Each structure stands twice: as structure tokens, then as C-alpha cells.
C-alpha positions as a LaTeX table, in Angstrom:
\begin{tabular}{lrrr}
\hline
Residue & $x$ (\AA) & $y$ (\AA) & $z$ (\AA) \\
\hline
Met1 & 31.91 & $-23.54$ & 9.62 \\
Lys2 & 30.92 & $-24.44$ & 6.14 \\
Ala3 & 27.70 & $-26.41$ & 5.46 \\
Ile4 & 25.62 & $-27.26$ & 2.51 \\
Val5 & 21.53 & $-26.70$ & 2.39 \\
Leu6 & 19.16 & $-28.27$ & $-0.31$ \\
Arg7 & 16.75 & $-24.85$ & $-0.45$ \\
Ala8 & 14.24 & $-26.38$ & $-2.60$ \\
Pro9 & 14.05 & $-29.12$ & $-5.15$ \\
Lys10 & 17.48 & $-29.03$ & $-6.85$ \\
Ile11 & 18.79 & $-25.80$ & $-4.85$ \\
Leu12 & 21.79 & $-26.76$ & $-3.07$ \\
Glu13 & 23.89 & $-23.94$ & $-1.38$ \\
Glu14 & 26.51 & $-23.38$ & 0.39 \\
Ile15 & 26.39 & $-21.70$ & 3.57 \\
Glu16 & 28.48 & $-20.31$ & 7.21 \\
Leu17 & 27.02 & $-21.47$ & 10.42 \\
Pro18 & 28.17 & $-20.81$ & 13.76 \\
Tyr19 & 30.27 & $-23.14$ & 15.11 \\
Pro20 & 27.92 & $-25.62$ & 17.55 \\
Ala21 & 28.43 & $-24.88$ & 21.29 \\
Pro22 & 29.78 & $-27.59$ & 23.59 \\
Pro23 & 27.85 & $-30.86$ & 23.88 \\
Ala24 & 25.25 & $-31.32$ & 26.33 \\
Glu25 & 26.11 & $-34.17$ & 29.31 \\
Asp26 & 24.90 & $-36.97$ & 26.70 \\
Glu27 & 26.08 & $-35.44$ & 23.97 \\
Val28 & 29.49 & $-35.39$ & 21.69 \\
Leu29 & 30.55 & $-33.01$ & 19.31 \\
Leu30 & 31.37 & $-34.98$ & 16.12 \\
Lys31 & 33.83 & $-33.91$ & 12.95 \\
Val32 & 32.27 & $-34.94$ & 9.63 \\
Ile33 & 35.17 & $-36.80$ & 7.57 \\
Arg34 & 32.83 & $-38.67$ & 5.09 \\
Val35 & 29.40 & $-38.58$ & 4.00 \\
Ser36 & 27.83 & $-40.95$ & 1.74 \\
Ile37 & 24.97 & $-39.67$ & $-0.88$ \\
Cys38 & 21.86 & $-41.45$ & $-0.06$ \\
Gly39 & 18.86 & $-42.44$ & $-2.60$ \\
Thr40 & 16.77 & $-40.62$ & $-0.24$ \\
Asp41 & 19.41 & $-37.59$ & $-0.82$ \\
Leu42 & 19.07 & $-37.75$ & $-4.54$ \\
His43 & 15.23 & $-38.04$ & $-4.39$ \\
Ala44 & 14.91 & $-35.34$ & $-1.70$ \\
Tyr45 & 16.86 & $-33.01$ & $-4.32$ \\
Asn46 & 14.43 & $-34.02$ & $-6.94$ \\
Gly47 & 11.46 & $-33.34$ & $-5.20$ \\
Asn48 & 9.76 & $-36.42$ & $-4.47$ \\
Gln49 & 11.39 & $-38.04$ & $-1.11$ \\
Pro50 & 8.44 & $-39.32$ & 1.31 \\
Phe51 & 8.47 & $-37.31$ & 4.92 \\
Phe52 & 10.58 & $-34.54$ & 3.49 \\
Ser53 & 10.79 & $-30.90$ & 4.25 \\
Tyr54 & 12.56 & $-28.14$ & 3.06 \\
Pro55 & 15.16 & $-26.10$ & 3.27 \\
Arg56 & 17.38 & $-29.22$ & 4.83 \\
Ile57 & 20.68 & $-29.91$ & 5.22 \\
Leu58 & 20.93 & $-33.25$ & 3.78 \\
Gly59 & 23.62 & $-36.40$ & 4.88 \\
His60 & 22.99 & $-39.12$ & 7.32 \\
Glu61 & 25.55 & $-41.95$ & 6.20 \\
Ile62 & 29.09 & $-40.92$ & 7.69 \\
Ala63 & 32.36 & $-41.25$ & 8.98 \\
Ala64 & 33.20 & $-38.58$ & 12.00 \\
Ser65 & 36.13 & $-38.11$ & 14.42 \\
Val66 & 34.82 & $-37.14$ & 18.36 \\
Val67 & 36.13 & $-33.67$ & 18.95 \\
Gln68 & 34.59 & $-33.18$ & 22.91 \\
Val69 & 32.10 & $-35.41$ & 24.81 \\
Gly70 & 29.75 & $-34.83$ & 27.84 \\
Arg71 & 30.13 & $-35.50$ & 31.23 \\
Gln72 & 27.77 & $-38.42$ & 31.18 \\
Val73 & 29.34 & $-40.26$ & 27.86 \\
Thr74 & 31.78 & $-43.19$ & 28.95 \\
His75 & 31.45 & $-45.39$ & 25.54 \\
Val76 & 33.61 & $-42.57$ & 23.21 \\
Gln77 & 35.93 & $-40.63$ & 23.49 \\
Val78 & 37.78 & $-37.87$ & 22.04 \\
Gly79 & 39.75 & $-38.97$ & 18.73 \\
Asp80 & 37.53 & $-41.94$ & 18.22 \\
Leu81 & 36.35 & $-42.60$ & 15.02 \\
Cys82 & 32.73 & $-43.49$ & 14.65 \\
Thr83 & 29.26 & $-43.51$ & 12.60 \\
Ile84 & 25.79 & $-42.62$ & 14.10 \\
Glu85 & 22.26 & $-44.14$ & 14.21 \\
Pro86 & 20.47 & $-41.38$ & 12.36 \\
Tyr87 & 17.11 & $-42.51$ & 13.81 \\
Arg88 & 15.98 & $-41.13$ & 16.74 \\
Asn89 & 12.47 & $-41.54$ & 18.79 \\
Gln90 & 10.69 & $-38.38$ & 20.23 \\
Val91 & 8.44 & $-40.64$ & 22.26 \\
Ile92 & 8.52 & $-44.03$ & 23.59 \\
Asp93 & 5.40 & $-45.24$ & 21.89 \\
Gln94 & 4.06 & $-48.45$ & 21.16 \\
Ala95 & 6.24 & $-49.41$ & 18.53 \\
Val96 & 9.47 & $-48.60$ & 20.65 \\
Arg97 & 8.59 & $-50.74$ & 23.67 \\
Arg98 & 8.03 & $-53.40$ & 21.57 \\
Gly99 & 11.83 & $-53.16$ & 20.34 \\
Lys100 & 10.82 & $-51.37$ & 16.96 \\
Thr101 & 12.94 & $-48.43$ & 17.21 \\
Asn102 & 13.24 & $-48.01$ & 13.53 \\
Cys103 & 9.73 & $-47.42$ & 13.05 \\
Gly104 & 8.31 & $-45.46$ & 15.82 \\
Lys105 & 5.34 & $-42.89$ & 15.65 \\
Gln106 & 7.26 & $-40.03$ & 16.24 \\
Met107 & 11.05 & $-41.13$ & 14.93 \\
Thr108 & 12.61 & $-38.31$ & 12.97 \\
Val109 & 15.68 & $-39.22$ & 10.77 \\
Phe110 & 18.65 & $-37.47$ & 10.91 \\
Gly111 & 19.02 & $-35.28$ & 7.35 \\
Val112 & 15.68 & $-36.08$ & 6.54 \\
His113 & 13.24 & $-34.77$ & 9.07 \\
Glu114 & 16.22 & $-32.85$ & 10.53 \\
Asp115 & 19.14 & $-30.80$ & 9.65 \\
Gly116 & 21.87 & $-33.35$ & 8.96 \\
Ala117 & 25.77 & $-33.92$ & 8.33 \\
Met118 & 26.71 & $-31.88$ & 5.26 \\
Arg119 & 28.55 & $-29.47$ & 7.55 \\
Glu120 & 31.90 & $-29.53$ & 9.24 \\
Tyr121 & 30.62 & $-30.31$ & 12.59 \\
Phe122 & 27.71 & $-31.25$ & 14.34 \\
Thr123 & 26.57 & $-32.32$ & 18.14 \\
Tyr124 & 24.98 & $-35.76$ & 18.48 \\
Lys125 & 23.52 & $-37.78$ & 21.53 \\
Ala126 & 26.32 & $-40.31$ & 22.53 \\
Ala127 & 23.42 & $-43.11$ & 22.55 \\
Asn128 & 23.04 & $-43.09$ & 18.68 \\
Val129 & 27.08 & $-42.89$ & 17.99 \\
His130 & 28.99 & $-46.06$ & 17.57 \\
Pro131 & 32.55 & $-45.44$ & 18.22 \\
Val132 & 34.57 & $-48.06$ & 15.60 \\
Val133 & 38.23 & $-49.31$ & 15.34 \\
Gly134 & 40.09 & $-50.76$ & 12.56 \\
Leu135 & 37.71 & $-49.78$ & 9.61 \\
Glu136 & 38.75 & $-47.19$ & 6.45 \\
Leu137 & 36.95 & $-44.43$ & 6.57 \\
Asp138 & 34.90 & $-44.98$ & 3.48 \\
Gln139 & 33.89 & $-48.49$ & 5.32 \\
Leu140 & 32.60 & $-46.16$ & 8.03 \\
Ser141 & 30.11 & $-43.99$ & 6.03 \\
Leu142 & 28.74 & $-47.23$ & 4.42 \\
Ile143 & 27.51 & $-48.80$ & 7.52 \\
Glu144 & 24.08 & $-47.14$ & 7.76 \\
Pro145 & 23.07 & $-48.19$ & 4.18 \\
Leu146 & 24.47 & $-51.59$ & 5.20 \\
Ala147 & 22.41 & $-51.64$ & 8.42 \\
Ile148 & 19.22 & $-51.09$ & 6.12 \\
Ala149 & 20.10 & $-54.27$ & 4.19 \\
Ser150 & 20.74 & $-56.19$ & 6.91 \\
His151 & 17.35 & $-55.41$ & 8.60 \\
Ala152 & 15.65 & $-56.32$ & 5.40 \\
Leu153 & 17.06 & $-59.77$ & 5.39 \\
Glu154 & 15.91 & $-59.76$ & 8.87 \\
Arg155 & 12.63 & $-59.12$ & 8.12 \\
Ala156 & 12.82 & $-61.90$ & 5.33 \\
Asp157 & 13.80 & $-64.68$ & 7.57 \\
Ile158 & 15.76 & $-66.64$ & 5.55 \\
Gln159 & 16.04 & $-70.47$ & 5.94 \\
Thr160 & 18.15 & $-72.94$ & 4.66 \\
Asp161 & 15.33 & $-74.02$ & 2.14 \\
Asp162 & 14.45 & $-70.57$ & 0.70 \\
Thr163 & 15.45 & $-69.52$ & $-2.66$ \\
Val164 & 15.78 & $-65.68$ & $-2.77$ \\
Leu165 & 15.22 & $-62.96$ & $-5.41$ \\
Ile166 & 16.46 & $-59.73$ & $-4.93$ \\
Ile167 & 15.16 & $-56.99$ & $-7.07$ \\
Gly168 & 17.23 & $-53.77$ & $-7.93$ \\
Ala169 & 21.38 & $-53.98$ & $-7.78$ \\
Gly170 & 21.49 & $-50.12$ & $-6.35$ \\
Pro171 & 22.93 & $-49.46$ & $-3.41$ \\
Ile172 & 20.73 & $-50.98$ & $-0.92$ \\
Gly173 & 19.97 & $-54.30$ & $-3.32$ \\
Tyr174 & 23.80 & $-54.36$ & $-3.65$ \\
Gly175 & 24.13 & $-54.31$ & 0.24 \\
Ile176 & 21.64 & $-57.10$ & 0.65 \\
Val177 & 23.32 & $-59.43$ & $-2.23$ \\
Ala178 & 26.84 & $-58.85$ & $-0.27$ \\
Ile179 & 24.94 & $-60.10$ & 3.06 \\
Ala180 & 22.42 & $-62.53$ & 1.61 \\
Arg181 & 25.25 & $-64.55$ & 0.01 \\
Leu182 & 26.65 & $-65.19$ & 3.43 \\
Leu183 & 23.48 & $-67.61$ & 4.39 \\
Gly184 & 24.17 & $-69.96$ & 1.76 \\
Val185 & 21.22 & $-70.15$ & $-0.05$ \\
Lys186 & 20.61 & $-69.58$ & $-3.92$ \\
Ile187 & 20.22 & $-66.31$ & $-4.88$ \\
Ala188 & 19.24 & $-64.40$ & $-8.19$ \\
Val189 & 19.30 & $-60.58$ & $-8.88$ \\
Leu190 & 16.79 & $-58.98$ & $-11.51$ \\
Glu191 & 18.27 & $-55.85$ & $-12.98$ \\
Val192 & 17.03 & $-53.13$ & $-15.42$ \\
Ser193 & 21.02 & $-51.66$ & $-15.85$ \\
Pro194 & 22.94 & $-53.71$ & $-17.60$ \\
His195 & 25.84 & $-52.15$ & $-15.95$ \\
Arg196 & 25.05 & $-52.58$ & $-12.43$ \\
Ala197 & 24.08 & $-56.29$ & $-13.32$ \\
Ser198 & 27.26 & $-56.53$ & $-14.58$ \\
Ile199 & 28.84 & $-55.28$ & $-11.52$ \\
Ile200 & 26.85 & $-58.02$ & $-9.34$ \\
Lys201 & 28.48 & $-60.91$ & $-11.70$ \\
His202 & 31.64 & $-59.78$ & $-11.98$ \\
His203 & 31.62 & $-59.59$ & $-7.96$ \\
Phe204 & 29.61 & $-62.13$ & $-6.87$ \\
Pro205 & 29.92 & $-64.67$ & $-9.47$ \\
Glu206 & 27.82 & $-67.47$ & $-7.28$ \\
Val207 & 24.97 & $-65.16$ & $-7.78$ \\
His208 & 22.58 & $-65.75$ & $-10.85$ \\
Val209 & 21.55 & $-62.31$ & $-12.62$ \\
Leu210 & 18.61 & $-61.41$ & $-14.92$ \\
Leu211 & 18.40 & $-58.68$ & $-16.94$ \\
His212 & 14.79 & $-57.39$ & $-16.85$ \\
Ser213 & 12.66 & $-58.96$ & $-20.09$ \\
Asp214 & 9.39 & $-60.27$ & $-20.92$ \\
Thr215 & 10.38 & $-63.94$ & $-19.98$ \\
Ile216 & 11.36 & $-63.47$ & $-16.28$ \\
His217 & 8.86 & $-65.79$ & $-15.08$ \\
Gln218 & 10.27 & $-68.35$ & $-17.27$ \\
Asp219 & 13.88 & $-67.46$ & $-16.20$ \\
Leu220 & 13.53 & $-67.82$ & $-12.79$ \\
Glu221 & 11.93 & $-71.45$ & $-13.23$ \\
Thr222 & 14.95 & $-72.26$ & $-15.21$ \\
Ile223 & 17.22 & $-70.52$ & $-11.96$ \\
Phe224 & 15.27 & $-72.13$ & $-9.45$ \\
Glu225 & 14.83 & $-75.87$ & $-11.27$ \\
Gly226 & 11.18 & $-75.49$ & $-11.82$ \\
Glu227 & 10.20 & $-73.21$ & $-9.03$ \\
Leu228 & 9.85 & $-69.82$ & $-8.21$ \\
Pro229 & 11.60 & $-67.96$ & $-5.20$ \\
Thr230 & 10.19 & $-68.11$ & $-1.94$ \\
Ile231 & 11.51 & $-64.89$ & $-0.74$ \\
Ile232 & 11.28 & $-61.60$ & $-2.86$ \\
Leu233 & 13.30 & $-58.76$ & $-1.78$ \\
Asp234 & 12.40 & $-55.43$ & $-3.88$ \\
Ala235 & 14.70 & $-52.56$ & $-3.48$ \\
Thr236 & 14.17 & $-50.81$ & $-6.49$ \\
Gly237 & 11.45 & $-48.05$ & $-5.12$ \\
Asn238 & 9.57 & $-48.49$ & $-8.32$ \\
Arg239 & 5.60 & $-48.99$ & $-8.54$ \\
Gln240 & 5.71 & $-51.42$ & $-11.54$ \\
Ser241 & 8.28 & $-53.91$ & $-10.56$ \\
Met242 & 7.24 & $-53.90$ & $-6.62$ \\
Glu243 & 3.29 & $-54.84$ & $-8.13$ \\
Ser244 & 5.15 & $-57.50$ & $-10.69$ \\
Thr245 & 6.69 & $-59.36$ & $-7.54$ \\
Phe246 & 3.37 & $-61.26$ & $-6.59$ \\
Glu247 & 3.50 & $-63.24$ & $-9.95$ \\
Tyr248 & 7.12 & $-64.03$ & $-8.92$ \\
Ala249 & 6.49 & $-65.43$ & $-5.67$ \\
Ala250 & 6.42 & $-68.87$ & $-4.95$ \\
Pro251 & 2.88 & $-70.09$ & $-3.26$ \\
Gly252 & 3.68 & $-69.51$ & 0.60 \\
Gly253 & 6.57 & $-67.02$ & $-0.05$ \\
Ser254 & 7.50 & $-63.79$ & 1.45 \\
Ile255 & 7.88 & $-60.06$ & $-0.33$ \\
Ile256 & 9.73 & $-57.63$ & 1.40 \\
Phe257 & 9.52 & $-54.06$ & 0.37 \\
Val258 & 12.81 & $-52.34$ & 1.08 \\
Gly259 & 12.31 & $-49.32$ & $-1.47$ \\
Leu260 & 9.42 & $-46.69$ & $-1.34$ \\
Phe261 & 8.11 & $-44.58$ & $-3.53$ \\
Met262 & 4.97 & $-41.94$ & $-3.14$ \\
Gly263 & 1.93 & $-43.22$ & $-4.74$ \\
Gln264 & $-0.12$ & $-46.50$ & $-4.20$ \\
Leu265 & 0.08 & $-50.08$ & $-5.18$ \\
Val266 & $-2.52$ & $-52.13$ & $-6.83$ \\
Phe267 & $-2.23$ & $-55.92$ & $-7.24$ \\
Asp268 & $-4.02$ & $-59.24$ & $-7.55$ \\
Asp269 & $-6.12$ & $-59.95$ & $-4.18$ \\
Pro270 & $-7.00$ & $-63.40$ & $-5.33$ \\
Thr271 & $-3.46$ & $-63.77$ & $-6.88$ \\
Phe272 & $-2.25$ & $-62.93$ & $-2.83$ \\
His273 & $-4.79$ & $-65.19$ & $-1.69$ \\
Arg274 & $-4.29$ & $-68.13$ & $-3.54$ \\
Lys275 & $-0.54$ & $-68.28$ & $-2.96$ \\
Glu276 & $-1.19$ & $-67.27$ & 0.54 \\
Leu277 & 1.76 & $-64.83$ & 0.10 \\
Thr278 & 3.02 & $-62.90$ & 2.98 \\
Leu279 & 4.09 & $-59.16$ & 2.39 \\
Lys280 & 6.33 & $-56.87$ & 4.62 \\
Ala281 & 7.73 & $-53.45$ & 4.78 \\
Ser282 & 11.35 & $-53.00$ & 6.09 \\
Arg283 & 12.21 & $-49.40$ & 7.17 \\
Asn284 & 15.62 & $-48.10$ & 8.21 \\
Ala285 & 17.52 & $-50.31$ & 10.70 \\
Arg286 & 17.93 & $-50.84$ & 14.47 \\
Ser287 & 21.09 & $-50.93$ & 16.67 \\
Lys288 & 21.86 & $-54.85$ & 16.58 \\
Asp289 & 21.94 & $-54.18$ & 12.53 \\
Phe290 & 24.71 & $-51.85$ & 13.11 \\
Val291 & 26.59 & $-54.09$ & 15.58 \\
Lys292 & 26.43 & $-56.54$ & 13.31 \\
Ile293 & 27.50 & $-54.77$ & 9.81 \\
Ile294 & 30.80 & $-53.30$ & 12.02 \\
Gly295 & 31.29 & $-57.04$ & 12.92 \\
Leu296 & 30.86 & $-58.10$ & 9.80 \\
Leu297 & 33.30 & $-55.49$ & 8.20 \\
Lys298 & 36.21 & $-55.84$ & 10.65 \\
Ala299 & 35.78 & $-59.35$ & 9.72 \\
Gly300 & 36.27 & $-59.25$ & 6.13 \\
Asp301 & 33.16 & $-61.16$ & 5.49 \\
Leu302 & 31.41 & $-58.37$ & 3.34 \\
Lys303 & 32.60 & $-58.28$ & $-0.59$ \\
Leu304 & 32.18 & $-54.19$ & $-1.31$ \\
Glu305 & 34.50 & $-54.10$ & $-4.57$ \\
Gly306 & 32.44 & $-52.02$ & $-6.88$ \\
Tyr307 & 30.29 & $-50.18$ & $-4.33$ \\
Ile308 & 32.10 & $-46.87$ & $-4.17$ \\
Ser309 & 31.78 & $-45.27$ & $-7.90$ \\
His310 & 32.44 & $-41.91$ & $-6.89$ \\
His311 & 34.32 & $-39.65$ & $-4.65$ \\
Ile312 & 33.49 & $-35.99$ & $-4.35$ \\
Arg313 & 34.93 & $-33.23$ & $-2.51$ \\
Phe314 & 32.47 & $-31.12$ & 0.07 \\
Asp315 & 33.88 & $-27.97$ & $-1.47$ \\
Asp316 & 32.72 & $-29.34$ & $-5.20$ \\
Leu317 & 29.40 & $-30.63$ & $-3.96$ \\
Thr318 & 27.20 & $-28.07$ & $-5.28$ \\
Thr319 & 28.59 & $-28.02$ & $-8.69$ \\
Glu320 & 29.16 & $-31.73$ & $-9.01$ \\
Phe321 & 25.98 & $-32.86$ & $-7.41$ \\
Asn322 & 23.63 & $-32.82$ & $-10.73$ \\
Lys323 & 26.18 & $-35.79$ & $-12.13$ \\
Leu324 & 25.17 & $-38.19$ & $-10.02$ \\
Tyr325 & 22.00 & $-37.98$ & $-12.08$ \\
Asp326 & 23.75 & $-38.91$ & $-15.63$ \\
Pro327 & 23.22 & $-42.35$ & $-16.30$ \\
Asp328 & 27.13 & $-42.15$ & $-18.42$ \\
Glu329 & 28.36 & $-41.59$ & $-14.81$ \\
His330 & 27.00 & $-45.01$ & $-13.70$ \\
Val331 & 26.57 & $-43.86$ & $-10.01$ \\
Met332 & 26.46 & $-47.11$ & $-7.87$ \\
Lys333 & 27.85 & $-45.24$ & $-4.42$ \\
Ala334 & 28.76 & $-41.43$ & $-4.21$ \\
Ile335 & 30.85 & $-40.40$ & $-1.07$ \\
Val336 & 31.60 & $-36.54$ & $-0.08$ \\
Thr337 & 35.05 & $-35.99$ & 1.46 \\
Phe338 & 35.56 & $-33.49$ & 3.73 \\
Asp339 & 39.66 & $-33.72$ & 4.34 \\
\hline
\end{tabular}
């Protein structure tokens, strides 16, 4: 079968692999139909993704069909369409015992720490497979990034009197906006790209959109009627942006870092202390986030127009991948198609 491996930064290569062995008792054999390109994939290609090693088969946001099931598997059947949770804990450690399955000490991520879905077939633990009826294939491949957005909002613990600033309108930021708008709170989005800002304005007219400028503090106070946001979710993975959140946050507010970068953050401790801010990280997602997103998609509650910007055939990926970095392409979310 065909697969695409990232040998080293900026070196993608199509290879042949043996067809997978039959699944074990608790596994399923999956045929890949769609793989969404994640920011992790883009960073790994450029050589600046934390927690990553080469060579690696990328891909963890997928739509697949079930080809074969192990003897113990009962919740999926041959022919089912599905997506997967790409996070697997190698040991049941302190975090996992406390329900934090998204950040176990020895957690591996499919397509990051172990070879992923940029191949025609693979076997996977059935416990991490979600069968889904009634969604389009593209929607199936978007469940994982939307689950990450869902988990970030859970970390934010937004209340009815909160005001929310979402920084970064990339794929995860877009998902956060799409879900947060269902909470009925006032939302603003801060973005450096005029194109992405225009997408948010067009598809979410109830959301206030700001382009990065020297007057952000004043602009936020205008939007929030003289006050600052009580909740800030930064999905940029940009150090300067993340460090600025401490000034933008209202006293008593919370900051949630959804993106990450390779480096250290520096912030003014007196500002942090004076405002009595709460700082949180948000990593990956949990099973309940996948279930929630599947339900929202099936109910038609999530507006995703403008989310998918590109489709690339699997056979063309090695030659087409570079264009995802071209600013003129205005990439939001690219999906690799296998059919």
C-alpha cells in the first residue's frame, strides 16, 4: 500500500508499505478516506514542532471506513464510517486516573509520536474509534480539531456574564468561535490576517473582529463597553501574542493558551498578581469532546462555511504540500482526499 513519510524537515516521500496484518482482538482495520492537515503537520514539515521526531508518517485528523474488526469489538462494524481519537496513554498514570486523558505523562499522539494516517490502511485500538452516521466525509475529518476547540472552551469555563476574546482565527481559533457563539456571550476576535478576519466577519456577523494594531487595548474597551475581556483564548502559538494577553485581560480574568511554540514565555508578575489572573494551558481533547462535537455537527449547530479552503489528492501531496505555506493561497484548512 502507498504511504507518505516525512523523512526530515521539508522532505516528504511516497513509499510502499506492507498491507496491515489482521487486527488484534481489540483492534479495527481502517481504510483512510480523508485526512485534514493540522498545524502540527505544518510545523513538523518546517522542523519547529515540539514533541516530534523524524521520520514520521503524518496525519491524525481523519475520516475512515471500517474494513475488519477484532473478535472483542462490538461498537463498530465493517462498513461503518468513523473518526479516531489520536491520543493514547501508554500507562495509567496520575493524570489519567484523574480523568485527564489528554495529557498523560506517557501519552502518544498518532502522527506525532507514532506513525499516522497518511497511508491507505492502518490498524487501531477500537476503544479510540468513534463510528459516526449522518455526516459528510469532510465533516468527519474535522471532528478532532473541533474537539480541541471544545476542550479549550471547557478549560475556559465561560459563564453567562463573561466577555470573550479569541486571538487567532486559524483552524483552531475558527473552531473556538463556532462553538463559543452557541454560549450567548459577547465575543471578539483578534487576527493579524485581513483575509482570515474577513472570513470571521462574513460567517459570524455577531462577532466583533479586530485587526492587530497599536490601539488594541482601547478597541477592546470600546467593544466591551469600557471594560476588558474576562476570558482570553490564544490560539496563535505566537510568543508575542501570548505575552500580550496579560495586558488585555480584565482583573480577575482567565487566559487559556491553546497554541504552543518552542520557547519560553516572559510576563510581568506584578501585572499578573495585581489582576489576580488565572493562567491555563489546553492540550488535545477528551472523549467527551469528540462526542459533543459529533452531536453538534449532526444537529447542524456548527457553522463551518469558510473553514475548508483546500482539497489535495493524496497522490499529489508530496508536490502540493509546499503551497500550504504560500500567503497568496489563503489556507485555512486543507483536506487530503484518498478517493
